[in-house]
N, CA and C atoms as a LAMMPS dump frame, in Angstrom:
ITEM: TIMESTEP
0
ITEM: NUMBER OF ATOMS
360
ITEM: BOX BOUNDS ff ff ff
-5.0000000000000000e+02 5.0000000000000000e+02
-5.0000000000000000e+02 5.0000000000000000e+02
-5.0000000000000000e+02 5.0000000000000000e+02
ITEM: ATOMS id mol type element x y z
1 1 1 N -105.214 -303.672 -378.334
2 1 2 C -105.895 -304.378 -377.273
3 1 3 C -105.663 -303.636 -375.959
4 2 1 N -106.743 -303.444 -375.193
5 2 2 C -106.604 -302.721 -373.935
6 2 3 C -106.062 -303.647 -372.854
7 3 1 N -105.363 -303.033 -371.937
8 3 2 C -104.797 -303.775 -370.824
9 3 3 C -105.896 -304.046 -369.798
10 4 1 N -105.971 -305.295 -369.3
11 4 2 C -106.987 -305.658 -368.333
12 4 3 C -106.595 -305.21 -366.942
13 5 1 N -107.569 -304.696 -366.217
14 5 2 C -107.371 -304.309 -364.825
15 5 3 C -107.177 -305.585 -364.012
16 6 1 N -106.148 -305.668 -363.175
17 6 2 C -105.917 -306.901 -362.412
18 6 3 C -107.051 -307.225 -361.437
19 7 1 N -107.894 -306.266 -361.138
20 7 2 C -109.025 -306.531 -360.253
21 7 3 C -110.213 -307.136 -360.997
22 8 1 N -110.174 -307.14 -362.333
23 8 2 C -111.274 -307.661 -363.135
24 8 3 C -111.224 -309.174 -363.316
25 9 1 N -110.086 -309.786 -363.097
26 9 2 C -109.938 -311.225 -363.324
27 9 3 C -109.222 -311.875 -362.149
28 10 1 N -109.447 -313.174 -362.009
29 10 2 C -108.737 -313.92 -360.971
30 10 3 C -107.264 -314.018 -361.356
31 11 1 N -106.419 -313.882 -360.386
32 11 2 C -104.986 -314.015 -360.629
33 11 3 C -104.582 -315.484 -360.676
34 12 1 N -105.41 -316.327 -360.086
35 12 2 C -105.18 -317.763 -360.094
36 12 3 C -106.515 -318.439 -360.367
37 13 1 N -106.533 -319.348 -361.326
38 13 2 C -107.787 -320.045 -361.659
39 13 3 C -108.089 -321.084 -360.589
40 14 1 N -109.229 -320.873 -359.914
41 14 2 C -109.653 -321.802 -358.876
42 14 3 C -111.176 -321.818 -358.862
43 15 1 N -111.755 -322.965 -359.125
44 15 2 C -113.203 -323.116 -359.123
45 15 3 C -113.646 -323.499 -357.716
46 16 1 N -114.797 -322.959 -357.302
47 16 2 C -115.33 -323.21 -355.965
48 16 3 C -116.597 -324.056 -356.098
49 17 1 N -116.454 -325.386 -356.031
50 17 2 C -117.565 -326.301 -356.325
51 17 3 C -118.831 -326.061 -355.504
52 18 1 N -118.71 -325.737 -354.233
53 18 2 C -119.894 -325.536 -353.406
54 18 3 C -120.705 -324.335 -353.897
55 19 1 N -120.025 -323.26 -354.208
56 19 2 C -120.708 -322.061 -354.704
57 19 3 C -121.341 -322.336 -356.061
58 20 1 N -120.608 -323 -356.937
59 20 2 C -121.14 -323.323 -358.263
60 20 3 C -122.381 -324.202 -358.15
61 21 1 N -122.317 -325.206 -357.3
62 21 2 C -123.441 -326.12 -357.124
63 21 3 C -124.676 -325.373 -356.641
64 22 1 N -124.503 -324.482 -355.673
65 22 2 C -125.629 -323.71 -355.141
66 22 3 C -126.251 -322.842 -356.225
67 23 1 N -125.411 -322.129 -356.973
68 23 2 C -125.923 -321.24 -358.019
69 23 3 C -126.647 -322.041 -359.092
70 24 1 N -126.039 -323.121 -359.552
71 24 2 C -126.656 -323.923 -360.611
72 24 3 C -127.961 -324.567 -360.138
73 25 1 N -128.048 -324.933 -358.879
74 25 2 C -129.26 -325.533 -358.318
75 25 3 C -130.397 -324.501 -358.279
76 26 1 N -130.06 -323.256 -358.003
77 26 2 C -131.079 -322.215 -357.849
78 26 3 C -131.303 -321.371 -359.102
79 27 1 N -130.499 -321.603 -360.141
80 27 2 C -130.587 -320.798 -361.365
81 27 3 C -131.942 -320.998 -362.048
82 28 1 N -132.701 -319.9 -362.245
83 28 2 C -133.973 -320.011 -362.97
84 28 3 C -133.723 -320.395 -364.419
85 29 1 N -134.78 -320.815 -365.08
86 29 2 C -134.677 -321.186 -366.488
87 29 3 C -134.426 -319.981 -367.387
88 30 1 N -134.092 -320.285 -368.615
89 30 2 C -133.763 -319.269 -369.613
90 30 3 C -134.917 -318.287 -369.801
91 31 1 N -136.151 -318.792 -369.825
92 31 2 C -137.31 -317.917 -370.059
93 31 3 C -137.499 -316.939 -368.898
94 32 1 N -137.367 -317.411 -367.676
95 32 2 C -137.542 -316.54 -366.51
96 32 3 C -136.482 -315.446 -366.512
97 33 1 N -135.245 -315.815 -366.777
98 33 2 C -134.179 -314.81 -366.815
99 33 3 C -134.374 -313.85 -367.981
100 34 1 N -134.909 -314.343 -369.092
101 34 2 C -135.226 -313.47 -370.221
102 34 3 C -136.312 -312.473 -369.869
103 35 1 N -137.332 -312.947 -369.155
104 35 2 C -138.406 -312.042 -368.702
105 35 3 C -137.855 -310.992 -367.746
106 36 1 N -136.936 -311.402 -366.88
107 36 2 C -136.309 -310.453 -365.956
108 36 3 C -135.499 -309.408 -366.72
109 37 1 N -134.763 -309.85 -367.731
110 37 2 C -133.999 -308.912 -368.56
111 37 3 C -134.932 -307.936 -369.265
112 38 1 N -136.075 -308.433 -369.745
113 38 2 C -137.057 -307.56 -370.399
114 38 3 C -137.63 -306.537 -369.421
115 39 1 N -137.832 -306.966 -368.176
116 39 2 C -138.31 -306.04 -367.152
117 39 3 C -137.313 -304.903 -366.955
118 40 1 N -136.044 -305.253 -366.811
119 40 2 C -135.03 -304.21 -366.63
120 40 3 C -134.888 -303.35 -367.886
121 41 1 N -135.095 -303.942 -369.037
122 41 2 C -135.063 -303.166 -370.282
123 41 3 C -136.178 -302.119 -370.278
124 42 1 N -137.361 -302.526 -369.827
125 42 2 C -138.489 -301.584 -369.747
126 42 3 C -138.187 -300.459 -368.767
127 43 1 N -137.439 -300.77 -367.725
128 43 2 C -137.09 -299.767 -366.719
129 43 3 C -135.923 -298.879 -367.149
130 44 1 N -135.303 -299.189 -368.269
131 44 2 C -134.079 -298.48 -368.659
132 44 3 C -134.315 -297.189 -369.437
133 45 1 N -135.557 -296.808 -369.628
134 45 2 C -135.881 -295.595 -370.382
135 45 3 C -136.3 -294.488 -369.417
136 46 1 N -135.712 -293.307 -369.572
137 46 2 C -135.99 -292.196 -368.652
138 46 3 C -137.46 -291.788 -368.651
139 47 1 N -138.085 -291.761 -369.81
140 47 2 C -139.502 -291.384 -369.866
141 47 3 C -140.346 -292.383 -369.096
142 48 1 N -140.06 -293.675 -369.279
143 48 2 C -140.828 -294.69 -368.555
144 48 3 C -140.585 -294.591 -367.054
145 49 1 N -139.383 -294.242 -366.646
146 49 2 C -139.097 -294.056 -365.217
147 49 3 C -139.883 -292.852 -364.684
148 50 1 N -139.967 -291.788 -365.469
149 50 2 C -140.782 -290.632 -365.061
150 50 3 C -142.246 -291.051 -364.873
151 51 1 N -142.741 -291.833 -365.801
152 51 2 C -144.124 -292.304 -365.711
153 51 3 C -144.315 -293.148 -364.453
154 52 1 N -143.391 -294.072 -364.212
155 52 2 C -143.494 -294.929 -363.037
156 52 3 C -143.434 -294.108 -361.751
157 53 1 N -142.567 -293.098 -361.729
158 53 2 C -142.509 -292.245 -360.538
159 53 3 C -143.853 -291.576 -360.308
160 54 1 N -144.398 -290.989 -361.357
161 54 2 C -145.685 -290.308 -361.234
162 54 3 C -146.768 -291.277 -360.757
163 55 1 N -146.786 -292.478 -361.323
164 55 2 C -147.802 -293.46 -360.95
165 55 3 C -147.553 -294.049 -359.565
166 56 1 N -146.339 -293.913 -359.07
167 56 2 C -146.074 -294.381 -357.71
168 56 3 C -146.701 -293.426 -356.686
169 57 1 N -147.063 -292.246 -357.147
170 57 2 C -147.668 -291.239 -356.269
171 57 3 C -149.189 -291.177 -356.395
172 58 1 N -149.714 -291.481 -357.588
173 58 2 C -151.156 -291.387 -357.797
174 58 3 C -151.558 -292.11 -359.073
175 59 1 N -152.796 -292.553 -359.097
176 59 2 C -153.38 -293.07 -360.335
177 59 3 C -153.626 -291.856 -361.229
178 60 1 N -153.224 -291.947 -362.487
179 60 2 C -153.319 -290.797 -363.389
180 60 3 C -153.872 -291.213 -364.738
181 61 1 N -154.597 -290.292 -365.36
182 61 2 C -155.056 -290.567 -366.722
183 61 3 C -153.962 -290.128 -367.7
184 62 1 N -154.119 -290.558 -368.932
185 62 2 C -153.127 -290.227 -369.958
186 62 3 C -152.969 -288.718 -370.087
187 63 1 N -154.056 -287.988 -369.983
188 63 2 C -153.977 -286.517 -370.078
189 63 3 C -153.099 -285.934 -368.973
190 64 1 N -153.23 -286.479 -367.75
191 64 2 C -152.384 -286.024 -366.638
192 64 3 C -150.916 -286.282 -366.957
193 65 1 N -150.644 -287.473 -367.469
194 65 2 C -149.25 -287.837 -367.785
195 65 3 C -148.672 -286.962 -368.894
196 66 1 N -149.494 -286.608 -369.874
197 66 2 C -148.991 -285.733 -370.945
198 66 3 C -148.594 -284.374 -370.387
199 67 1 N -149.353 -283.878 -369.416
200 67 2 C -149.017 -282.597 -368.782
201 67 3 C -147.739 -282.706 -367.953
202 68 1 N -147.638 -283.761 -367.162
203 68 2 C -146.464 -283.948 -366.306
204 68 3 C -145.196 -284.069 -367.142
205 69 1 N -145.286 -284.835 -368.243
206 69 2 C -144.106 -285.125 -369.069
207 69 3 C -143.888 -284.117 -370.185
208 70 1 N -144.897 -283.257 -370.421
209 70 2 C -144.836 -282.304 -371.528
210 70 3 C -144.586 -283.042 -372.85
211 71 1 N -145.396 -284.062 -373.081
212 71 2 C -145.28 -284.896 -374.28
213 71 3 C -146.657 -285.06 -374.911
214 72 1 N -146.685 -285.512 -376.138
215 72 2 C -147.954 -285.777 -376.812
216 72 3 C -148.597 -287.035 -376.233
217 73 1 N -149.898 -287.132 -376.382
218 73 2 C -150.597 -288.31 -375.866
219 73 3 C -150.169 -289.571 -376.596
220 74 1 N -149.827 -289.463 -377.882
221 74 2 C -149.379 -290.663 -378.605
222 74 3 C -148.015 -291.136 -378.099
223 75 1 N -147.134 -290.201 -377.759
224 75 2 C -145.822 -290.588 -377.22
225 75 3 C -145.962 -291.227 -375.843
226 76 1 N -146.838 -290.657 -375.014
227 76 2 C -147.076 -291.224 -373.684
228 76 3 C -147.723 -292.603 -373.82
229 77 1 N -148.694 -292.72 -374.708
230 77 2 C -149.369 -294.001 -374.914
231 77 3 C -148.394 -295.084 -375.359
232 78 1 N -147.463 -294.72 -376.207
233 78 2 C -146.451 -295.684 -376.645
234 78 3 C -145.657 -296.21 -375.442
235 79 1 N -145.218 -295.315 -374.586
236 79 2 C -144.443 -295.729 -373.409
237 79 3 C -145.302 -296.564 -372.456
238 80 1 N -146.564 -296.217 -372.327
239 80 2 C -147.463 -296.985 -371.476
240 80 3 C -147.678 -298.398 -372.014
241 81 1 N -147.695 -298.549 -373.345
242 81 2 C -147.818 -299.893 -373.929
243 81 3 C -146.634 -300.764 -373.531
244 82 1 N -145.431 -300.179 -373.538
245 82 2 C -144.235 -300.923 -373.126
246 82 3 C -144.352 -301.321 -371.661
247 83 1 N -144.79 -300.407 -370.827
248 83 2 C -144.932 -300.691 -369.394
249 83 3 C -146.028 -301.726 -369.132
250 84 1 N -147.11 -301.675 -369.911
251 84 2 C -148.168 -302.695 -369.774
252 84 3 C -147.647 -304.062 -370.19
253 85 1 N -146.908 -304.115 -371.29
254 85 2 C -146.373 -305.388 -371.78
255 85 3 C -145.428 -306.015 -370.762
256 86 1 N -144.761 -305.188 -369.995
257 86 2 C -143.847 -305.675 -368.955
258 86 3 C -144.556 -305.907 -367.629
259 87 1 N -145.869 -305.73 -367.621
260 87 2 C -146.698 -305.941 -366.43
261 87 3 C -146.317 -305.02 -365.273
262 88 1 N -145.858 -303.812 -365.621
263 88 2 C -145.499 -302.829 -364.604
264 88 3 C -146.653 -301.897 -364.272
265 89 1 N -147.547 -301.692 -365.227
266 89 2 C -148.707 -300.84 -364.999
267 89 3 C -149.963 -301.555 -365.476
268 90 1 N -151.069 -301.102 -364.952
269 90 2 C -152.375 -301.585 -365.38
270 90 3 C -153.278 -300.367 -365.561
271 91 1 N -154.422 -300.577 -366.179
272 91 2 C -155.293 -299.428 -366.447
273 91 3 C -156.754 -299.79 -366.241
274 92 1 N -157.552 -298.737 -366.168
275 92 2 C -159.008 -298.885 -366.126
276 92 3 C -159.604 -297.739 -366.94
277 93 1 N -160.737 -298.029 -367.534
278 93 2 C -161.453 -297.001 -368.299
279 93 3 C -162.536 -296.388 -367.415
280 94 1 N -162.667 -295.081 -367.55
281 94 2 C -163.754 -294.365 -366.886
282 94 3 C -164.313 -293.396 -367.919
283 95 1 N -165.408 -293.791 -368.526
284 95 2 C -165.953 -292.99 -369.623
285 95 3 C -164.977 -292.985 -370.786
286 96 1 N -164.585 -291.782 -371.189
287 96 2 C -163.649 -291.656 -372.314
288 96 3 C -162.194 -291.556 -371.869
289 97 1 N -161.965 -291.624 -370.567
290 97 2 C -160.599 -291.518 -370.038
291 97 3 C -160.056 -292.883 -369.634
292 98 1 N -158.73 -293.001 -369.719
293 98 2 C -158.037 -294.216 -369.309
294 98 3 C -157.092 -293.827 -368.18
295 99 1 N -157.254 -294.473 -367.041
296 99 2 C -156.438 -294.2 -365.866
297 99 3 C -155.426 -295.325 -365.661
298 100 1 N -154.196 -294.942 -365.364
299 100 2 C -153.119 -295.907 -365.142
300 100 3 C -152.671 -295.871 -363.691
301 101 1 N -152.174 -297.018 -363.251
302 101 2 C -151.584 -297.152 -361.912
303 101 3 C -150.527 -298.244 -361.986
304 102 1 N -149.684 -298.289 -360.973
305 102 2 C -148.717 -299.374 -360.905
306 102 3 C -149.476 -300.688 -360.791
307 103 1 N -148.932 -301.729 -361.361
308 103 2 C -149.649 -303.002 -361.458
309 103 3 C -149.965 -303.621 -360.108
310 104 1 N -149.037 -303.535 -359.164
311 104 2 C -149.278 -304.142 -357.857
312 104 3 C -148.24 -303.666 -356.854
313 105 1 N -148.329 -304.196 -355.65
314 105 2 C -147.417 -303.792 -354.576
315 105 3 C -145.97 -304.168 -354.887
316 106 1 N -145.762 -305.23 -355.663
317 106 2 C -144.397 -305.619 -356.029
318 106 3 C -143.709 -304.528 -356.835
319 107 1 N -144.446 -303.949 -357.77
320 107 2 C -143.88 -302.887 -358.608
321 107 3 C -143.597 -301.664 -357.752
322 108 1 N -144.511 -301.327 -356.856
323 108 2 C -144.308 -300.193 -355.95
324 108 3 C -143.033 -300.408 -355.13
325 109 1 N -142.881 -301.592 -354.576
326 109 2 C -141.715 -301.903 -353.742
327 109 3 C -140.43 -301.886 -354.568
328 110 1 N -140.482 -302.467 -355.772
329 110 2 C -139.319 -302.465 -356.664
330 110 3 C -138.887 -301.037 -356.963
331 111 1 N -139.856 -300.189 -357.273
332 111 2 C -139.553 -298.795 -357.596
333 111 3 C -138.994 -298.067 -356.376
334 112 1 N -139.605 -298.261 -355.215
335 112 2 C -139.121 -297.61 -353.992
336 112 3 C -137.708 -298.058 -353.641
337 113 1 N -137.426 -299.343 -353.772
338 113 2 C -136.1 -299.841 -353.465
339 113 3 C -135.065 -299.309 -354.451
340 114 1 N -135.439 -299.218 -355.71
341 114 2 C -134.52 -298.666 -356.711
342 114 3 C -134.234 -297.189 -356.397
343 115 1 N -135.26 -296.445 -356.017
344 115 2 C -135.07 -295.038 -355.652
345 115 3 C -134.15 -294.928 -354.435
346 116 1 N -134.355 -295.762 -353.468
347 116 2 C -133.511 -295.77 -352.275
348 116 3 C -132.051 -296.073 -352.648
349 117 1 N -131.886 -297.02 -353.548
350 117 2 C -130.527 -297.399 -353.972
351 117 3 C -129.81 -296.231 -354.656
352 118 1 N -130.478 -295.536 -355.562
353 118 2 C -129.804 -294.446 -356.28
354 118 3 C -129.604 -293.215 -355.412
355 119 1 N -130.369 -293.092 -354.345
356 119 2 C -130.214 -291.938 -353.443
357 119 3 C -129.131 -292.142 -352.389
358 120 1 N -128.634 -293.371 -352.238
359 120 2 C -127.594 -293.64 -351.232
360 120 3 C -126.278 -293.015 -351.632
């Protein structure tokens, strides 16, 4: 058994009712938190992050993304399906091409803030 770091646990058990009450009052439901976890799961793949970065700069077709990522169109399409399911990207058809972009300003802001956080 590993020794616990004394900074990881309280040295004295003391519950703070006001803080607990506030958190429990504002705690979203299980489904909302599950959806949030799924969102972060979608963001946890390096290829999908590369795609999101590229789409944060321009609307791109699948062919553009395959060139940027040096991947097959089927591999890129698979990652795009995950991002679509998480409502991070949306697409439009133009003839035989499919163009992708970030779903909305919220996704753009989320991505920009995450980039800012990792660059600090």
